[in-house]
C-alpha positions in Angstrom: 45.6 -24.4 -8.2 42.7 -26.8 -7.4 39.3 -26.5 -9.0 37.6 -26.0 -5.6 39.8 -22.9 -4.8 39.3 -20.9 -8.0 39.9 -17.2 -7.6 37.1 -15.1 -8.9 37.6 -11.4 -9.7 35.8 -9.1 -7.4 33.9 -6.2 -8.8 33.7 -3.0 -6.7 30.3 -2.5 -5.1 28.1 0.0 -6.7 26.7 1.3 -3.5 23.1 0.5 -4.6 23.0 -2.6 -2.5 23.8 -2.8 1.2 26.7 -5.2 2.1 25.7 -8.2 4.3 27.1 -6.8 7.7 24.4 -4.0 7.5 21.6 -6.5 7.4 19.9 -7.3 10.8 20.1 -11.0 11.7 17.2 -13.2 12.6 14.5 -11.7 10.4 15.2 -13.6 7.2 12.9 -16.1 5.5 15.0 -19.0 4.2 14.2 -20.9 1.0 16.5 -23.8 0.0 17.5 -24.3 -3.6 19.6 -26.8 -5.5 21.2 -26.0 -8.9 19.8 -28.2 -11.6 20.9 -28.4 -15.3 18.2 -26.0 -16.4 19.6 -23.3 -14.1 23.0 -23.3 -15.7 24.9 -22.1 -18.8 27.0 -24.5 -20.9 29.9 -24.1 -18.5 27.9 -25.3 -15.6 27.6 -21.9 -13.8 24.2 -20.7 -12.8 22.7 -18.3 -15.4 22.1 -14.9 -13.9 18.3 -15.0 -14.4 18.0 -18.2 -12.3 19.0 -16.2 -9.3 16.2 -13.7 -9.9 13.6 -16.5 -10.3 14.8 -18.0 -7.0 14.3 -14.6 -5.3 10.8 -14.4 -6.7 10.0 -17.9 -5.4 11.4 -17.0 -2.0 9.3 -13.8 -1.8 6.1 -15.7 -2.8 6.8 -18.4 -0.2 7.6 -15.9 2.5 4.3 -14.1 1.8 2.5 -17.5 1.9 4.1 -18.3 5.2 2.4 -15.2 6.8 -1.0 -15.9 5.1 -0.8 -14.0 1.9 -1.3 -16.3 -1.1 -0.5 -14.5 -4.4 -3.7 -16.0 -5.9 -5.6 -14.1 -3.2 -3.9 -10.9 -4.1 -5.0 -11.4 -7.7 -8.6 -12.1 -6.5 -8.4 -8.8 -4.5 -7.5 -7.0 -7.8 -3.9 -6.3 -6.5 -0.7 -7.1 -8.3 2.9 -6.4 -7.0 5.1 -6.0 -10.0 8.9 -5.4 -9.7 9.7 -1.7 -10.5 13.4 -1.8 -9.5 15.9 -4.5 -9.2 19.5 -4.2 -8.0 21.7 -7.3 -7.9 25.3 -7.8 -6.8 26.8 -11.1 -7.9 29.6 -12.1 -5.5 30.4 -15.7 -6.6 28.9 -18.2 -9.0 26.9 -21.2 -8.0 27.6 -24.3 -10.0 25.7 -27.4 -11.1 24.7 -29.7 -8.2 25.4 -27.1 -5.5 22.8 -26.2 -2.8 22.1 -22.7 -1.5 19.8 -20.8 0.8 17.9 -17.8 -0.7 17.3 -15.5 2.3 14.5 -12.9 1.8 13.1 -10.3 4.0 10.8 -7.3 3.6 12.9 -4.3 4.5 10.1 -1.7 4.7 6.9 -0.4 3.2 6.6 3.2 2.0 3.0 3.8 0.9 2.5 1.3 -1.9 6.2 0.6 -2.4 7.5 -2.6 -0.8 11.2 -3.0 -0.5 12.7 -6.5 -0.2 16.3 -7.5 0.6 17.9 -10.8 -0.5 21.0 -12.9 0.1 21.9 -16.1 -1.5 24.5 -18.0 0.4 25.8 -21.5 1.1 23.7 -23.6 3.5 26.4 -23.2 6.2 26.6 -19.4 5.6 30.3 -19.5 4.7 29.9 -18.4 1.1 27.9 -15.4 -0.2 26.8 -15.7 -3.8 24.4 -12.7 -4.2 22.9 -9.7 -2.5 19.9 -7.8 -4.0 17.2 -5.3 -3.4 13.8 -5.5 -5.1 11.2 -2.8 -5.0 7.5 -3.7 -5.8 4.5 -1.4 -6.1 0.9 -2.3 -5.6 -1.1 -2.0 -8.9 -4.8 -2.2 -9.4 -5.1 -5.1 -11.9 -8.4 -3.8 -13.4 -7.3 -0.2 -13.9 -3.7 -1.0 -14.6 -2.6 1.9 -12.3 -0.6 2.2 -9.2 -2.9 2.0 -6.1 -3.1 5.0 -3.8 -2.8 2.7 -0.7 -2.4 -1.0 0.0 -5.6 -3.0 0.4 -6.2 -3.3 4.2 -5.9 -7.1 4.2 -2.5 -6.9 2.5 -1.3 -4.1 4.8 -2.3 -6.0 7.9 -0.5 -9.1 6.8 2.6 -7.2 5.8 2.7 -5.6 9.2 3.6 -9.0 10.6 6.9 -8.8 8.6 7.8 -5.2 9.4 6.2 -2.4 11.4 3.8 -0.8 8.9 1.8 2.3 9.9 
């Protein structure tokens, strides 16, 4: 068996994460990454936490692309911490490989913001990860969940998904 055709065991899906065919096409923000030594374990496989860091970077860059700078959110007194994270690892990325982190805001429910992710090969032939992250808007000064999104944030997010 050649090293490039290693068979990896497949874990049954938990049902918490949608499979890729259920995602709509064309609405993903794409963030390219390359696996560096600091992303890997001693065997050269990407450490599981590196994928989560890449998802965070993609989300921040997606928001920046529509005019929301995270520093501006902080200045408004708003923070968006992760309150739920569901990750499905399909295949391992290895040292030196490139990938696309695809992120999209699925929907907004009050102050809960749901994001979907895929990490795949640049040509789309290999799927490495699917995930769902839920954020909530928190008042930084009070340390409490906000009752509603600040108008500037809600208006900007409306550009990503229909928010009412």
